[in-house]
C-alpha positions as CSV (number, residue, x, y, z in Angstrom):
1,M,23.8,-32.6,-21.1
2,A,22.5,-34.8,-23.9
3,R,24.2,-38.0,-24.8
4,V,25.5,-37.9,-28.4
5,A,25.1,-41.2,-30.2
6,W,27.4,-41.2,-33.2
7,L,26.2,-44.5,-34.6
8,N,22.9,-46.2,-33.8
9,K,22.4,-49.9,-34.6
10,L,19.7,-50.4,-37.2
11,P,16.6,-51.8,-35.4
12,G,15.7,-55.4,-36.5
13,Y,19.0,-56.1,-38.2
14,Q,20.2,-59.7,-38.0
15,R,23.9,-60.5,-38.3
16,T,24.9,-62.6,-41.3
17,P,26.5,-65.8,-40.2
18,Y,30.2,-66.2,-40.9
19,G,31.2,-68.0,-44.0
20,Y,34.1,-68.8,-46.2
21,E,36.1,-65.7,-45.1
22,W,36.9,-67.4,-41.8
23,V,38.0,-70.5,-43.5
24,L,40.4,-68.4,-45.7
25,L,41.6,-66.4,-42.7
26,R,42.5,-69.6,-40.8
27,R,44.4,-71.0,-43.7
28,M,46.5,-67.8,-44.3
29,P,49.3,-68.5,-41.7
30,K,49.9,-72.0,-43.2
31,V,49.9,-70.5,-46.7
32,V,52.5,-67.9,-45.8
33,V,54.7,-70.3,-44.0
34,A,54.5,-72.9,-46.8
35,G,55.0,-70.1,-49.4
36,T,58.1,-69.0,-47.6
37,L,59.7,-72.3,-46.7
38,L,59.1,-74.2,-49.9
39,P,61.1,-71.7,-52.1
40,A,63.8,-71.5,-49.4
41,L,64.1,-75.3,-49.5
42,L,64.1,-75.4,-53.3
43,S,66.9,-72.7,-53.3
44,G,68.9,-74.8,-50.8
45,A,68.4,-77.9,-52.9
46,A,69.5,-76.1,-56.0
47,R,73.0,-75.8,-54.6
48,F,73.2,-79.6,-54.5
49,F,71.6,-80.5,-57.8
50,M,72.4,-77.6,-60.2
51,T,75.4,-78.1,-62.5
52,A,77.3,-76.0,-65.0
53,S,80.5,-76.2,-67.0
54,N,82.4,-73.7,-64.8
55,S,82.0,-72.0,-61.4
56,A,81.1,-68.6,-62.9
57,E,78.2,-70.1,-64.9
58,L,77.1,-72.1,-61.8
59,A,77.1,-69.0,-59.7
60,R,75.1,-67.1,-62.3
61,R,72.5,-69.9,-62.5
62,L,72.2,-70.1,-58.7
63,Q,71.8,-66.4,-58.4
64,L,69.1,-66.3,-61.0
65,F,67.3,-69.2,-59.3
66,D,67.5,-67.4,-55.9
67,F,66.0,-64.2,-57.5
68,V,63.1,-66.2,-58.9
69,M,62.5,-67.8,-55.5
70,I,62.6,-64.4,-53.8
71,G,60.1,-63.2,-56.3
72,L,57.9,-66.2,-55.6
73,V,58.0,-65.5,-51.9
74,V,57.1,-61.9,-52.3
75,F,54.3,-62.9,-54.7
76,V,52.9,-65.3,-52.1
77,W,53.1,-62.7,-49.3
78,M,51.3,-60.1,-51.4
79,L,48.7,-62.6,-52.5
80,A,48.1,-63.6,-48.8
81,L,47.9,-59.9,-47.8
82,T,45.3,-59.2,-50.5
83,V,43.2,-62.2,-49.5
84,V,43.4,-61.2,-45.8
85,M,42.3,-57.7,-46.6
86,G,39.4,-59.0,-48.6
87,C,38.3,-61.3,-45.8
88,V,38.5,-58.5,-43.3
89,V,36.3,-56.3,-45.5
90,V,33.7,-59.1,-45.9
91,W,33.8,-59.7,-42.1
92,L,33.2,-56.0,-41.4
93,M,30.4,-55.9,-43.9
94,K,28.7,-58.8,-42.2
95,G,28.8,-57.1,-38.9
96,P,25.9,-55.1,-37.4
97,A,24.3,-52.4,-39.5
98,F,24.5,-48.8,-38.2
99,V,22.6,-45.7,-39.0
100,A,24.5,-42.5,-39.0
101,D,23.0,-39.0,-38.6
102,A,21.9,-37.5,-41.8
103,Y,24.0,-34.7,-43.3
104,E,21.8,-32.2,-45.1
105,V,23.2,-31.2,-48.4
106,S,21.9,-27.8,-49.7
107,H,21.6,-29.0,-53.3
108,S,20.6,-32.6,-52.8
109,D,17.4,-32.4,-54.8
110,E,18.4,-29.7,-57.3
111,P,21.9,-28.5,-58.3
112,K,22.8,-24.9,-57.4
113,R,22.3,-22.3,-60.1
């Protein structure tokens, strides 16, 4: 029984050294933690420093501020997720090159008539 090689490494290919993608990947946990804790701390501090003429107005302002901080946290998370996905794609692209088996297309040179 013949051994089937799905992907063969390209002969003579040299791996590209890792670059800025690893620097970004190492920073992402700190960015996510800081991007979560800082708005949470600001939201907590707003309860001590925000003032209004009556309690209903104060509650409205605090709720609006909380919604803005929640939006900021979600924005930071989505930004970090996007950067991580980009870094993973770059990391995969810098890996070893493979040659797959060719797939013959019947009309590769000329379209069918």
